[in-house]
Structure formats: structure tokens, C-alpha cells
C-alpha positions in Angstrom: 75.3 109.7 192.9 75.0 106.1 191.7 74.4 105.2 188.1 70.8 104.6 187.2 69.7 101.0 186.8 69.0 99.7 183.2 70.6 102.8 181.7 73.5 102.5 179.2 76.5 104.8 180.1 79.9 105.3 178.6 82.1 104.6 181.6 85.0 106.9 180.8 82.5 109.8 180.4 80.9 109.5 183.8 83.7 111.4 185.6 85.5 114.5 184.3 89.0 115.8 184.8 89.5 118.8 187.0 92.8 120.7 187.0 95.0 119.9 190.0 92.5 117.4 191.4 91.3 113.9 191.9 87.6 113.5 191.2 85.6 110.5 192.2 82.0 109.3 191.5 80.3 106.3 193.1 78.9 104.1 190.4 77.5 101.4 192.8 77.5 101.1 196.6 76.2 98.0 198.3 77.0 96.2 201.5 79.0 93.6 199.5 81.2 96.3 198.0 81.6 99.5 196.0 82.4 100.5 192.4 83.9 104.0 192.1 85.2 106.0 189.1 88.2 108.3 189.5 89.7 111.0 187.3 93.3 112.1 188.3 95.0 115.2 186.8 98.6 114.6 185.9 100.8 114.4 189.0 97.9 113.8 191.5 97.9 110.8 193.8 96.3 108.8 196.5 99.0 108.4 199.2 100.0 105.0 200.6 97.3 103.3 202.7 95.8 99.9 203.3 92.3 98.5 203.0 90.8 95.4 204.6 89.5 94.2 201.2 90.8 93.3 197.8 90.4 96.1 195.3 90.6 95.9 191.5 91.9 98.9 189.5 91.0 99.1 185.8 92.6 102.0 183.9 90.2 103.5 181.4 92.2 106.4 180.1 95.8 107.7 180.5 98.6 106.2 182.5 99.3 105.6 186.2 101.7 104.1 188.6 100.2 101.7 191.2 102.6 100.8 194.0 101.7 97.7 196.0 103.9 96.8 199.0 106.7 99.0 197.7 106.6 97.6 194.1 105.6 100.0 191.4 103.5 98.9 188.5 102.9 101.1 185.4 99.4 100.8 183.9 97.9 102.2 180.8 94.3 102.3 179.4 92.9 98.8 179.1 95.0 97.3 181.9 94.1 96.3 185.4 95.7 95.2 188.6 94.5 93.6 191.9 95.5 95.4 195.1 95.4 92.7 197.8 93.7 93.3 201.1 95.9 94.5 204.0 98.9 95.4 201.8 100.0 99.0 201.5 99.2 100.6 198.1 99.3 104.0 196.5 98.2 105.4 193.1 99.9 108.2 191.2 98.9 109.8 187.8 101.9 109.7 185.4 99.6 111.6 183.0 95.9 112.4 183.3 94.1 109.1 183.9 90.8 107.6 184.8 90.2 104.4 186.7 87.4 102.2 187.8 87.9 100.8 191.3 85.9 97.8 192.4 86.2 96.8 196.1 84.5 93.6 197.2 83.9 93.1 201.0 84.2 89.4 201.6 
């Protein structure tokens, strides 16, 4: 379910941790791109894959490892990284963490 227009929300509170799971919530979905929130329990991951568009990861809480084209990057709350289009990437929770993923289709 998308976030309601003209309604103030605390980003980190829009998605909750679930034991042993990765939880996602679509914040905004348009033809031009998507904004999705994720909550990862410690040790959970999104396996390596590629996407045809750039994707921006913003870590809101906790700590994660984002691997892009075989190079690992450690991110903590308040940090972000751009995952370039058509390059393999993966995400792994080093501790429980939440991220905001923005993908622009252009």
C-alpha cells in the first residue's frame, strides 16, 4: 500500500522487522520509478541480481553490506549508495537494518 499524499510519516516506522524475514512496503509506485522500504532481520539478504535501472539505497537503521560487481560496501544508518544499472548487486543485513530503495526508470 502506498503512502497517503499530504500525510506526514516517520520513514523508519513505516515498515517493521519480522524475525527471519525481509519485509517490504511500497511507498510510491509510478511509471517513472518506485520507492520501497525494506526491513531485514540480521543475516537476511537479497541474493545477487541485476536491474535495468539505477537504484539508490539509503540505510535508515542498522547496518548492511551492499555488494556491487563483487565489491562489498559496508553501510550504516544515514549512509547511501547508488547501485548502477546492469551491474550485479546484492544486499545482506550485518545486523537488523532498514533501507529506502529508490529506482528511477530512465
